[in-house]
N, C-alpha and C positions, 0 to 999 in steps of 0.2 A: 656526335653522340647526347642524347640527353642524360639526362641525372637516372643514374639506376639503369642503362643501357648493359647488356649483357650479364645482368642480375637475375639468377633465376630464383624466384621468394620459395621457399618452403612454403608448404600449405601448411596455413595456418590455422583454419575452423577446425574444432576438436582438439587443437594444443592447449598444455598449459600453459598459456604465457603469464609472464607476473605481470602486477600491475604498473603499470606504466606509473598512474598519476602518485603511490606510492611513493616515489623518489620526495617532490615536492612536499608532499602532506607530512610525513614521516621528519623530512628536516626543514618543519617551521616555515615554509617558503608561499603555503597556503593562504587566500586574502578570505575571509569570513565577514559574516557581514558586521560582528562590532569592530572588527580591525578598521571601516572604512571610517574616515574621520576629514569632513566636508568644510570647508571657510563660512564660517560665522553659522556654525551648527549649533542649532537648541537643543535639549535635551529635555526626555519625555518622562512623565510617572504618571497614572493612573489609580486616582482612587476608586478605590474598587468594593461595595456592597459589604457591610459585614454582617447585614441578615440572608436568610435562603429566600423567605419573601417580606416585602415591606414594601409600603406604600412610600414615596417619596414627597415631602412636603414643602424642604428648602435645602437646597445648599448654598452655602455661602463660602465666596473667596477670600481670602485674605486679601487688604488693600495692597499692602507691601511685606517684603518676605525677601531677602537676601538673594540676590541673583535671580529673582522672579522675573520672567519675559509676559505668560499671561494665563490665563484658565480659560477652557472651556468644556460649557457643560451642552445637553440637549438643546440646552435654547441659543445656545450660540453657530450651535452645527442648523439647528432650523431644518427647512425644508433642502436644504442642502444635500444632503444625505438619505438613501432611500433604506431599509432593513436587508438583510443578505436576502437573495434570489435562492429557490427553493429549486432541487432537483425532483421531481416524481417520479418514481419508478413506473414503468408499463404496467398499465393499470391498476394502480393506487392513487388514492384520494388521501393527499395532504392537506394541513391546515394553514392556513393564511396567519403564519408562525415564527418568520426571519427572524433571526437576529438581529435586534438596535443596534446600532454604534453604540451610542448610550443611552444610559438607562433615563427613561423621561420622569414618565408617574408613578414606576411602579418598579422593584428589582426583582428578578426571580430566582435568582442564585446567588449562592454566597459568592465574591471574587466577579461580580458583575460590572465592568466599568461606568463610571458615576460622571468623573471629572477627568479633564487630562490638563496636567499641570505643566507648563514647560518655563525650563530655567536656564543658566549657563552653563550648567553644569549636572552630570545627573543625580550627586548624592542632594547638588541644590534642589534639584526639581523634587527629591524623594523628600527633602525636609519640607519644604513648601507642600506639600501635599497633604503631610500630615498638619495642617494649618485649615486647609478647607475641612468647613463644618458643615453635617449633612444632619438634618432631621429626619427620624424614621417615622410610623406606625406598622410595629410587628405585625403580620398577618399570620397564619396557621400555613405551616409548610406542606407539600404533600410528600414525601420521600418514599413511600414503599408503593410501586405500580401497580400494583392489583389492587390499590385503595383508591387511584390515581382518578376523577371526576373528567377529566381530560382527554381527547385521542389526538394525538399529533399527526397519527400512520393509521392509513388502515388498508388494507389487500387480504383477496382471495379468491381463492383457484379449486377450482373441482373437472378432474377427468376422469373416465373411467366410471364404472361401475363400485364405485365405493359401496354404498349400503350391501348390493348383492353379494361382494366377497367379504363383509363381516358378517353376513347371515350365513353363509357357508360354510365361514372357515373352522379348523379345528380347534385352533386357540387361536385367542387376543391377548396381548401382552401389555400391558401399560405400564408408564413410566415418568416421571416427571422430575427434568432434569434443569440446574440453574448455572448459571455462571456471574462473576460478578466483572463489577467494572473494574476497568486496567486504565493505566498511565501510563502512555508511549517512552517518554523521559527520554529523547533524544538527549546525547552527548552537548549538542548547543540550540539550548531553547529558541523560541520563536524571537523573531526584532525583523524592524523599517528602518529604513530611511528615505524621507520623502524632501524633492527639491524641485521648486515648481520655477519657469522662465518664465516672466511676465509679457516681454517679448516675442515668444511666439506662443505663449500661452501652452506650453506643453509641462507637463507632468511627467515628473523620472521618480520610481520609487524604485529601489534597493532593496531585497528580502529573502528570509532563507526563506524558500519554497521549493516547492517540489517540482516544478516547471514553468518558465514566465507567461504563458498564453494564458491559464487558467486564472492565476489574479489580476490578469490583466482585463480579462471577460469579467471578472465578478469587480474590479471596480469601476469598471464603465459604468454596469448598473448601479452601484451604490452613491456612485460620484452624483449619476445622472450625466457624465462626458461621454464623447465619442471617444473612441477606441485610438484610433488615429491621435488623438491627444494624450496619452498616456504611454510611458514607454516604463517596464519593467525589466529589469535587470537581477537575474540572480546567480549572487557571488560562491562561493565553495559552500556547501550545506553540511553542515557535521549531524547527517541523520534524519531523520524523519518519522519511517515507521507509519506512514498513513497519516501523521497528525497533522502536517503542514501543506494538505492540498487545498486548504482552501485557506487565505490570509484572515489574520484572527480581527475579532473588531477594532481593535486599536490602529488597526493600517489606513484606515480611512477618515480617524481620527487624524492623525497624525498628518495625512495629505491636505487637508483643509485646513490644516493649522499653516501649513507649511505657504500654502495660497494666501493665507490671508497676512500672514506676520514676510511675507520676502524672504524670508530663509530656511535653511534646510530644519530639517528635523528628525530628528535621531529617536527610536524608542529597543532599547534591547533589553528583552523579558529578564527578570530574577527567576532560579527557582522554584521560590512560593508562587508566584505567578502563573507557573508553565503549572503546577499542579493543581492551583485552583481555577484555573481560568481557561488552556487550553483542552479543546475537546477529549474527550475519553473516548476507549474501547470498549466493546464486546456488552455487558450489561443486558444478559437475555435471558428468559426462562423458556423451557419446552412443555409442554405437554403432547407426550406421544402412541400412538397405539398401532400394533401391527396386528396386522390378520393372516394369519398361517394355515396351509396345509396338514394335513398328516403328513407330508413326505419333508417339510421343512419350508415348502415356498410360501416367498411374502407375497401374496394374494392384495394387500394394499396398503397403504398406511395415510395414519389420519393424524395430524398435528396441528396443535394451536400454539402460538408461536407468541410473549409477549416482550417487549424492546422497551427497558426506559431509555427513553430518550432524551431526556433531561428538561428543561425548561425553554426554551427555543430549538428552531431546526437551524442549523446554517447548511451549506450548497447541498451537502453529500449526506446529510444523517442522516435520509431514508434509505441510503444506499444498502448498507450492508443486513439491516433485518431483511429487505429486500430478497438479497442475493443469500442469507440461511434458507429462507421458505423456498424459492427458488429448487433448492440441491436437497431438498427434504427425500428423493431418492437416490441418492450417493451413488455408489459404484452398481446397485441392485438393480435389477430386471421386473420391476414394479409396472402392474399393468393399469391400477387405480392410483388415484392421491388424492385426498381435501388436505392444504394447507388452507388459515386464515390468520392471519399476522395482524398485533395491533399494536403500535406505538404510543406508549404511557407520556403524560407530561407532569414530570415531577420539577420539584424545586432544587433539581441541581445541574450542574454545566451541563451542556449538552456534548453526546454521544456523534461519531465521526468513525470514517476507517482507523482502524489499527493492524498492523500486520495481518493479514488473511480477510480481514475486511465480512461476515459472515459466514466462509468457508469454515476458521475452525467448529461455531457454534453449530452448523448442519451438522458438521464430521460427530462432536463431540451427543448431539440429541439421538441424530440415527446410529453412531455405533454404540453407545451405552445400550439404547434399544434391541437392537440385535443381539450383543451380549444375554440381556435378560431371557431375550425368548429363548437362545440356545440354553439357559441354563432353567428356567418352565418349560422345555421340550427334554431337558435330559440329553442335550444334542452337545456337540464336539462344537464352540464357536468355529474353530476354523475352516470345519468340514460345511455347518452352517451357512457359512459366508461363499463358499464355493458352489452352492447348489445354485446359488441367488443371482453371481455375477451378470455384466452383460459381457455379451461373447461376442457379438454383431454390430460392424458399424460400419456406417452412421446408426445414431440410437438416438431414437427421440422420446424422450421423458414426457410423462402424463403432465409433468407441470409447467412443459413449453419450453425446453431446452434441446439443443441436437449437439451429443456429444461426438467430438470429430474423429481421434482415433484413440485407441490406446489397450493394451492388454493388463486389463488390472488382474487378472489370474499371475502371470507372470511377475508381477508388484508384488503379490504376497508371499509367492515362493522364493524369492529372492530374500524377503523379509524374513521369513522363515529359517532357510539358510543361515542367515547372517545372525539371529539371534541364537543358534548354537554357540555362539561366543561368549553366553552370560556366564558370570562365574557360578561356581557349587554352589549348592545352600551352607550358611553358614551352622546350621542346625538349631538355633535360638532365635530366629524371626518366624513372624507370617511370611511366607513366600506368596508371591502371585505374578501371575504372567498373565498379558494381555496383547491383541491387535487391534489395530486401529485402520480403518482404509478412509480415502477421501478421494470426490474429484473438485477441481480449482476449476471457477469459471476463470479466463485469463482473454487477452488479447481485446482483441474488437474494434468498431469505429474504423479511426482513421488514425494515419500519421506520416510528416511530411521529411522531407531534406532533399538539401542541396548538395553539388559534388563540384568542384571545379577545379582541375591543373595546372595548375600554376607553370609559367614557361619556364623555371625548373625544374618543372618533373615532380615536382611534391605537390601532394593532394591534399584538398582542405574539403573537407566532410562540416555542411552546418544540418544540425539536428532538432527535428522540434521534442525528441525525448530530452526527459535532463538530470543527471546524475546526484546521487546526493551519498553516496558511499556506493553504489554499486559495481562499480569498473567499467561505466558505457564508455570512455576515451579508450580501455584497450581491446574491450569486445568488437566496438563499431570500428576498428583499426585495425583488428585478427579478420574482420570482414570486408573493408575495403580492400585492405593489401592482397587476401586473396583473391579477390574479384579482379583486383587490376595485374596480377602478378608483378609487384611494387615489394619492397623492405617495407616493415610497419612501421620502420622509422622516416619514411616518407610520408605518413598521412599525416594529417593534421585536423583534431575535431575542434569543434566552437558549439558552444550550449550556453543556454541561459540568459539573452539575450533577446527581448521581444525585438528589437529594431534588427539585429542581424538574423537569426536563426529564424525559418519558415514556420508557421503557423499550423499549431497541433493541437491535439487532447492532451499528451502530457505524460508521467510517468508514476505511473501507480499500478496496481492490479498485476503485478507479473507478465507487462506485456511489453515490454521495451525492446527486447530482442525480436519479439517474432514481431512487433510490430514499428518500431522505429528503426529496427536492421534491415529489412522489409521494404519500406522506403527509403535507406543506404543504398539496397539492390538492385533497386529498381532506377535510378539516379545514375548509379554507377554504371548497367547497362546502357543508357539512352548518351552518355557520354562515350562508350565504346563504339556505340553504333557511329556517333556523329566522327569519333578520331574515325573509324574505321574508311568512312568516307574521305576523308581525308587526306588520310595513307595512300588512299587508292588515286588522288587526285596527285599528291606529290610523288608515289612509284611510276605514272601515267599507266597504271592498270585501270581496268574494268573493277569496280567494287563487287562483284560477286566472285572474282577469282584472289579474293586478299582475306587471308584467312588471320583468327584473333588467339596466338598462344602463348600462356607465361608471359603476358606484359608487349609481346612484340606483334607488328604487323608484318605478316609473308605474302608479297604476292607470286602465286603459281608459275610466274614467269620468271622468278627472280627478283629479288632485290629485297632486305628486311628495315623497318624502322620502330626502334620503341617507342612506347607509349610520352616518354622524354620529348622523341625528335619530332613527335607529331604535337604536343606540345608546345615545343618551341616555333614552330611554322605557325600555331596556332593564334600566335600574337603577333602577326608580322603580315600586313594584310596585301601587300603584293606579292605572299605565296598564298594567299587562300584564293578560291573559284570565285569568281565572280557574285553579289549579292550574298556571300557567306559573312555572316558576323563573324566578328573577329573573337577569341577565346576558345577553352575548352569547357565546356558550364552544360551542366545539366538539373533539374528538379523533377519532382515526382511527390506524387503524393499515395500511400498505399490506404486502402480495404478491407478491412475482412468481416466474414462472422465473427463470434464469439469464439475462442478454443475451449479446450478441457483438458488442462495436464491432471495427473490421478498420481496416488502414491498406496504405499502400505506400509505400518510399522508395527515395532513388535517391542515391547517393554517388560523387564523382569524387576521387581522389584521386592522388599524385605520391609516388616513393620514389626520393630520392636513393641510386643504387646506388653511389657509393665513403663514401659515412655508415650508408647504413639509416636515414636519417631519413624520416618522414613524414609529410608535409604534406596534411590534410584538407583540399580547395579547395572543393570546396562538397556540402551534402546539400539536397536535398527531400524533405519529407514530408508525406505526405496523411494525416488519420485521420478517420473516419468516426463520428464518438459521436452518431449520430442529432441531434436536435434539440439546437442547439448555445442556451444560455439569456444567456450573454454571453461574445461571441467574442475580446473582450478578454484576458477572464481565461483563454479556451479556449489562446490564443495563447500565455499566459505559461505555461501548464501545459506546451503540447509544447514549447518550447526549454528550459525547462527540465529535460524529460524528452532530448530530445538531448541537451545537458552532459553529463548520468549516461551516456549512454549512451556519449559519444562518449566520458567520462572511462574506461568500463571499455575501451575498447579501447586506449586509448593511454597511459594511465599506474596503472590503478589495479589494486593485487591485493594480497592478505592471505598474506603469506609466513610460514608456518611450516617451522623448520627442522629435522633431524633428529630433535632432542630433544623438538620440539613447542615451542619457543618464537616467539613473534609474533615475526617479525626487522621487521613494518613496524608498529612499534606509536606512531607520532608522525608528525606532517606534514613531517616531516623526511624518512622514510621513504616514506612512503605519500601519493601527491603526488592533489590536485585541480586540476580544471585550473582556470585564469584566462581571461579575456576573450579575453588574445593568441593562445590556442591556438582560439579559434572560430572556425570557417570561416564563409564565406557560406550564410547559409541563404535556402530560399525554404518557404513554409509554406501550403499551400492545407487544403480541404475536403470532405468530401462527404459530404452528411445524408440516411443512410434511416433515418427515424424507426423505431422500433421499437414493436413493436403490443402488448406488453406493459403500457405505462403510459401514463396522461393524458399526460404529456409528448412522450412519443414520445423521451425520450434515453435514451443508453445512458452511455457513459463513458469520458473524454479523458486523464485524466489522466498513464498511466502509458504510453500510445502512443507519444511520443518515446525513450523509452528501452527500447522491445522493437522499434521498424523501423531504426531507429536503426544496433543492432547488425550485423544481419544485412545490412544495407546495405554496409555500411564493411568489413567481413569478404570480404566477396562482391567488393569492388572492391580490398583488396587482393590475392588471390588472383590476381587479372584482372591488377593491375602483373607479377606475379610470374612469369606464365605458366602458372596453374593450382596451383602449387602451395601447399596449406595449412601456413596455421600460424595458430594460436592465439593470442587476445589475452590481456594486453595486447601492441600491436606496437610492443616496445624496438627501439632501432634495430639493436642488437645481433641479435637474430632476423632483423631485416627485412637487416640488414646478408649472413647469412652463407644467410639464401634467397634472396638475388637475385643472390648469388654459385653457389647451386648451381644456382638456374633458369640462369645462364648457358651453365654449364659443360654443362649438359644439349643 
């Protein structure tokens, strides 16, 4: 009998299995980008612009410096590199403003890379970079997106009788809401190593990224190289939160240097560079109007969204604001909508996806408007939401998306039940409660997987999805072990090497379980089908009489083989039917329309009117991510998302001054929440499986960051008697607002 024979594996999908990857990570056995050292490796440092906007008139490299290897500027790179490719959302117009690799005649944000300096060590490279002289002609920077003269993105959509709805409405509510820019601040900053084999003309790039195939495609475009001449390897990744979906401009620069020098080149970003030059998130304003009838039904929504996109477009810069625009109907059954989106060019580092990537913005704009509408109508905000919820699925929104499944009212009910656990009032502060609901775009496009059952009976899964903290290695092993009826310890996962794993779209937008997991299911089903045919041959039975159950094949007339038995035979040609390939292997590509997660959050806060200090007393969060494979990991994802959502509300803001300089360029000025600021939490879930994939899964990784934001914002407004304040909720802001509210 093969490995695992006689073992009936317990059902694992839905079980709170502890993360397998934590064993090596917590013991310091994981290998991150900066742990990799190659022979003859040169180290990179970048000269970065000190101005937010200026002409470059000269760049002079030092003739000699200790350990200096080479200096590259835009002139040295020449036509061997192109600006970054730009992804245009459906129906959008985007400018030809792809981010350049190194600045040439002009710099457009403080921190933009101008020159690449290579030396024998990182310290020597940084020392030599200080010797590079740059002559600038400063230009006036544009910092306020509302005063920007250039547009990098334009999109609009209108459906239904918007004008008629506003004309016949009983009440029109208008509001202006804004979210600041944020820094993703992963524990591990960005970095890459490039090495070139001149004999095969093969470029290998190790990089801290969210997946291997998107960086490969980006580098292929920028470097003008066929993608089969590039290999991308993603080692262990210490977090990303969306900020590593596009390689930095620094990566193609070190790739060219590695080719020219004939030796590997390593770049590991320091924290200051990460603050200045890694793309930031959010940075959007919304002017929102709701038309309501006398019963509180929302007849139409009209919105104008303005996104501060920064100086250039990275490949995905336009995606988050477009997602926000498309979600401006939220969980509500609104018949008519008109949304205009403008992406302004400012002299700041570009923006890009950050946890939620447009969903928190949409939820914040719309949910604040709904609360303002309830206040204007004298209605209960929960009751107003109930009147307007989508209740029938699939549901087509007027903006063009189809919600696959959901139970929005159940999410709201559970969130309200959980919020009953909030502590009682202290009696000394301004207490407020608020709810916020959301819909999240997830899944979509395609993903691939390969499955091999080895002669030993062990199962090797190669997935195009790639982990950077989510727990793929555990979740995908649960799916495979359940499907094959084998012990979870017999399942091995392979990720992150473009030479090893099949092509795919990658890990972002809460899509890994629904897309990557479903691709694994399809591949495993094909393995089972092939193994069943082979089992029938080995048992001398007709394939239609062989039953597959719990990892075993049983012939109706008698005889049983484990999957391990069949796998062992699959590698012995003499035991196979004529014309049968050796081995037990299958691959699959899974495609799906977009799927839509949802949720409801409730928050309780208290503001000290004497100091303006905000205390978040309680947050209740309920997310519908469809079928949940691992509730322990799902719970952890929600906790992390809530922490980032509360951070956005309480302390986080990337601040640029009038000269375009980032004034929050370190953790001394840009705060992150600590455990001390986390409130009491109550987390629940609702599971309405998606009909679009075999697991019924949707997405859960971003719900906490989406739902906590509008819930807390509405609670703050409630505590202030309806006065609106945009986050972050500093003590100064809230003290002034509470005084003004008291005076009114």
